[in-house]
C-alpha positions in Angstrom: -0.7 13.0 16.3 -1.1 15.9 13.9 -1.6 14.8 10.2 -0.4 17.3 7.8 -1.4 16.6 4.5 0.9 18.3 1.9 -1.5 18.4 -0.9 -3.7 20.8 1.2 -0.9 23.1 0.7 1.1 22.3 -2.6 0.3 21.0 -6.0 1.1 17.4 -6.9 4.6 18.3 -7.7 6.5 20.1 -4.6 9.1 22.4 -6.1 9.4 25.6 -4.5 12.2 25.7 -1.7 10.9 29.3 -0.5 7.6 28.3 0.2 8.6 25.0 1.6 10.7 27.2 4.3 7.8 29.3 4.9 5.5 26.3 5.4 8.0 24.9 7.7 8.1 28.3 9.9 4.6 28.9 9.6 2.7 25.5 9.9 5.1 22.7 10.7 7.0 24.1 13.7 3.9 25.5 15.4 2.1 22.0 15.0 5.3 20.4 16.6 5.3 22.9 19.6 1.3 21.9 20.1 1.6 18.2 19.3 3.9 15.6 20.3 4.2 13.9 16.8 3.4 15.1 13.2 2.8 12.8 10.4 3.7 14.2 6.9 1.1 12.7 4.5 2.4 12.6 0.7 -1.0 11.5 -0.8 -1.7 13.3 -3.9 2.1 14.1 -4.2 3.8 12.5 -7.1 7.1 14.3 -7.1 9.1 16.7 -4.9 12.5 18.3 -5.9 15.8 18.5 -3.5 15.0 22.2 -3.1 11.7 21.7 -1.6 12.7 18.6 0.3 15.9 20.4 1.8 14.1 23.5 2.7 11.7 21.4 4.5 13.4 18.5 6.1 17.0 19.6 6.6 15.9 23.1 7.9 13.5 21.1 10.4 16.6 19.4 11.8 18.9 22.5 11.9 16.2 24.5 13.7 14.8 22.1 16.3 17.7 19.6 16.6 18.1 15.8 15.9 15.8 14.5 18.5 12.9 15.8 16.1 13.4 12.8 14.2 11.5 10.7 16.8 8.6 13.0 16.7 8.1 12.9 13.0 6.6 10.1 10.6 5.7 9.9 6.7 2.8 8.3 4.9 1.9 7.7 1.3 5.4 8.3 -0.1 6.3 7.3 -3.3 10.0 5.9 -3.7 11.6 8.8 -5.3 9.8 11.0 -2.2 11.3 8.5 0.3 14.8 8.9 -1.0 14.6 12.8 -1.2 13.2 12.6 2.5 16.1 10.4 3.6 18.8 12.5 2.0 17.5 15.9 3.5 17.3 14.3 7.0 20.7 13.1 6.5 22.1 16.3 5.2 20.4 18.1 8.2 22.1 15.9 10.7 25.5 16.3 9.2 25.1 20.0 9.2 24.4 19.8 13.1 27.3 17.4 13.6 29.5 19.9 11.7 28.1 22.9 13.7 28.9 21.2 17.0 32.4 20.2 16.1 
């Protein structure tokens, strides 16, 4: 399992959706191509906005399909971050369902 510590790439407040999408393309997807599983470590991250979360997690599902959920985990998340992640993952799944109709 590859541990991706978000604080190594972002400040304690993850807010830039554009940088989040670049991170997805340049860091996350290549790691998922090399490793069976990836853990997103939120230690040191105090807050995150929906723009960042959606660009990272909704797009992850849109680009790699719903099965990717089985290969990702999360650690050291504050409750507000857990809610944003859950919402973003749900949004990505809903978009896939709409696209496949």
